[in-house]
C-alpha positions as CSV (number, residue, x, y, z in Angstrom):
1,M,101.6,94.9,114.5
2,I,101.0,92.7,111.5
3,E,103.1,89.6,111.1
4,L,103.4,88.4,107.5
5,L,104.3,84.8,107.1
6,T,105.4,84.2,103.5
7,A,108.0,83.3,100.9
8,N,109.4,85.6,98.3
9,T,106.6,85.0,95.7
10,P,104.1,87.2,93.8
11,N,101.4,86.3,96.3
12,G,103.7,87.3,99.2
13,K,104.7,90.5,97.5
14,K,101.0,91.5,97.2
15,I,100.8,91.7,100.9
16,S,104.1,93.5,101.6
17,I,103.2,96.1,98.9
18,M,99.8,96.6,100.5
19,L,101.3,96.9,104.0
20,E,103.7,99.5,102.7
21,E,100.9,101.4,100.9
22,I,98.7,101.6,104.1
23,K,101.8,102.3,106.3
24,F,101.0,99.6,108.8
25,E,103.8,98.4,111.1
26,Y,104.7,94.8,110.1
27,K,107.4,92.2,110.3
28,V,108.1,89.4,107.9
29,T,108.5,85.8,109.0
30,K,110.0,83.8,106.2
31,I,108.4,80.4,105.4
32,N,110.9,78.2,103.6
33,I,108.7,76.5,101.1
34,L,111.6,74.8,99.4
35,K,112.2,72.9,102.6
36,G,108.5,72.2,103.3
37,A,108.1,74.6,106.1
38,Q,104.5,75.2,104.9
39,F,103.6,71.7,106.0
40,D,104.6,72.2,109.6
41,P,101.6,71.4,111.8
42,K,101.8,74.8,113.6
43,F,101.7,76.7,110.2
44,R,98.8,74.5,109.0
45,E,96.8,75.7,112.0
46,I,96.6,79.1,110.4
47,S,96.9,78.0,106.8
48,P,94.8,74.8,106.2
49,F,96.0,74.4,102.6
50,S,99.7,74.8,103.5
51,K,99.9,77.9,101.4
52,I,101.6,81.3,101.9
53,P,101.0,84.1,102.6
54,V,99.3,84.3,105.9
55,I,99.0,87.3,108.3
56,I,98.6,87.5,112.0
57,D,97.1,90.7,113.3
58,H,98.6,90.8,116.7
59,D,96.4,93.7,117.7
60,N,93.3,91.5,117.8
61,K,94.9,88.1,117.6
62,T,93.4,87.3,114.3
63,S,95.0,85.3,111.4
64,V,94.0,85.4,107.8
65,F,95.0,83.1,105.0
66,E,94.7,83.5,101.2
67,S,96.2,86.6,99.6
68,G,92.9,88.0,98.2
69,A,91.2,87.6,101.6
70,I,94.2,89.3,103.3
71,L,94.0,92.3,100.9
72,I,90.3,92.7,101.6
73,Y,91.0,92.4,105.4
74,L,93.8,95.1,105.2
75,G,91.7,97.3,102.9
76,E,88.8,97.3,105.3
77,K,91.0,97.7,108.4
78,S,92.9,100.6,106.9
79,G,90.1,102.2,104.9
80,K,92.4,102.4,101.9
81,F,92.3,101.0,98.3
82,Y,89.0,99.2,98.9
83,P,86.4,102.0,99.0
84,E,82.8,101.2,99.6
85,K,81.6,103.0,96.6
86,N,83.6,100.8,94.2
87,K,83.8,97.5,96.0
88,G,81.7,95.6,93.5
89,L,84.1,96.3,90.6
90,I,87.2,95.9,92.7
91,I,86.2,92.5,93.9
92,Q,85.5,91.3,90.4
93,W,89.0,92.3,89.2
94,L,90.5,90.9,92.4
95,M,88.8,87.6,92.0
96,G,89.9,87.6,88.3
97,Q,93.4,87.7,89.5
98,M,92.9,85.1,92.2
99,A,91.1,82.6,90.0
100,Y,92.6,83.2,86.6
101,V,95.6,85.5,86.2
102,G,97.7,84.1,89.1
103,P,96.9,80.4,88.6
104,M,97.3,80.4,84.8
105,L,100.6,82.4,84.9
106,G,101.7,80.1,87.7
107,Q,101.2,77.1,85.4
108,H,103.0,78.9,82.7
109,H,106.0,79.4,85.1
110,Q,106.0,75.6,85.8
111,F,106.0,74.5,82.2
112,H,107.9,77.4,80.5
113,H,110.3,78.6,83.1
114,Y,111.0,75.7,85.5
115,N,110.5,72.6,83.4
116,P,111.0,73.5,79.7
117,G,111.0,70.5,77.3
118,K,109.1,68.2,79.6
119,S,105.7,68.8,78.0
120,N,105.2,70.5,74.7
121,W,101.4,70.4,75.2
122,G,101.7,72.2,78.6
123,E,104.2,74.8,77.3
124,E,102.0,75.6,74.3
125,R,98.8,75.7,76.3
126,Y,99.9,78.0,79.1
127,F,102.0,80.2,76.8
128,K,98.8,80.8,74.8
129,I,96.9,81.6,77.9
130,A,99.6,83.9,79.2
131,K,99.4,85.9,75.9
132,T,95.6,86.0,76.2
133,I,95.9,87.4,79.8
134,Y,98.3,90.2,78.6
135,K,95.9,91.0,75.8
136,D,92.8,91.1,78.1
137,L,94.6,93.3,80.7
138,D,95.8,95.6,78.0
139,E,92.3,95.9,76.6
140,R,90.9,96.8,80.0
141,L,93.6,99.3,80.8
142,G,93.0,101.0,77.5
143,K,89.6,101.9,78.9
144,S,90.5,102.5,82.6
145,K,93.6,104.0,84.2
146,F,93.6,101.2,86.7
147,L,91.8,97.8,86.7
148,A,88.8,99.0,88.8
149,G,88.9,102.7,88.2
150,D,91.2,104.2,90.9
151,Y,94.3,102.4,92.2
152,S,93.0,99.5,94.4
153,I,93.7,96.1,95.9
154,A,92.9,94.7,92.4
155,D,96.0,96.4,91.0
156,I,98.1,95.5,94.0
157,A,97.1,91.8,93.5
158,T,97.8,91.8,89.8
159,F,101.1,93.8,89.7
160,P,103.5,91.2,91.2
161,W,102.4,88.6,88.7
162,I,103.1,90.9,85.7
163,A,106.4,91.8,87.4
164,R,107.5,88.3,86.3
165,H,107.1,89.3,82.7
166,E,110.7,88.2,81.9
167,W,109.6,84.6,82.8
168,H,106.6,84.8,80.5
169,D,108.4,85.8,77.3
170,V,105.2,87.4,76.0
171,G,106.8,90.8,75.5
172,L,105.3,93.3,77.9
173,K,106.4,96.3,75.7
174,K,104.0,95.0,73.0
175,F,101.1,96.0,75.2
176,K,100.9,99.8,75.4
177,H,98.3,100.2,78.0
178,L,99.5,97.4,80.2
179,T,103.0,98.8,80.1
180,R,101.8,102.3,81.0
181,W,100.0,100.8,84.0
182,Y,103.0,98.7,85.0
183,N,105.4,101.7,84.8
184,E,103.1,103.9,86.8
185,I,102.7,101.3,89.6
186,S,106.4,100.5,89.5
187,S,107.2,104.2,90.3
188,R,105.2,104.1,93.6
189,E,107.5,104.3,96.6
190,A,105.5,101.8,98.6
191,V,105.5,99.3,95.7
192,I,109.3,99.6,95.3
193,K,109.8,99.0,99.0
194,G,107.2,96.2,99.3
195,F,108.5,94.4,96.2
196,D,111.8,94.0,98.0
197,L,110.1,91.7,100.4
198,L,113.2,90.2,102.0
199,N,115.3,93.4,102.0
200,R,117.7,92.1,99.5
201,E,117.7,95.1,97.2
202,E,115.5,93.3,94.7
203,K,114.5,95.6,91.9
204,I,111.3,95.6,89.9
205,P,112.1,94.4,86.4
206,K,111.7,97.0,83.7
207,P,109.5,96.3,80.7
């Protein structure tokens, strides 16, 4: 049994999608980040930066924090979506998501979606970066069906962030290859189920 401690965010959805893909038994424990539950001392024992998601693998009494590390852990444990033959390329695209795609789109959310009008500089800067991210991903996906060849944890990590395309106002449909990738992943049964993290009939936004 895997326990997923999370909130309903792109980083949390990465893990629920992965767990659905590998068909592991799991349960979700909601961490109410709006009420500061991530700062509870007991949670900080397994998440030293007070961030979600975290998993507890009750089979071997192991906890793992940071979504990229969790995906690697689950990929290695299941033997799926993180093959030995392609680990080098997969890890590059996974780290690209962790270090660039997620943090930069997250800042775009803060300035453009949550706090419009508070900082023209911030809005312009992160909107420009968001458009660059879309362009770069589209360019890559014009050369490769998925980010690292075959469908992998790199795609699972990146997809939930692009699924917030309505917040970005970049225009997903303008990017042919990225849209093709997005639609293909959106049609996967495990992705549909995992995206609905809290079982609220949450649907994947269409391009």
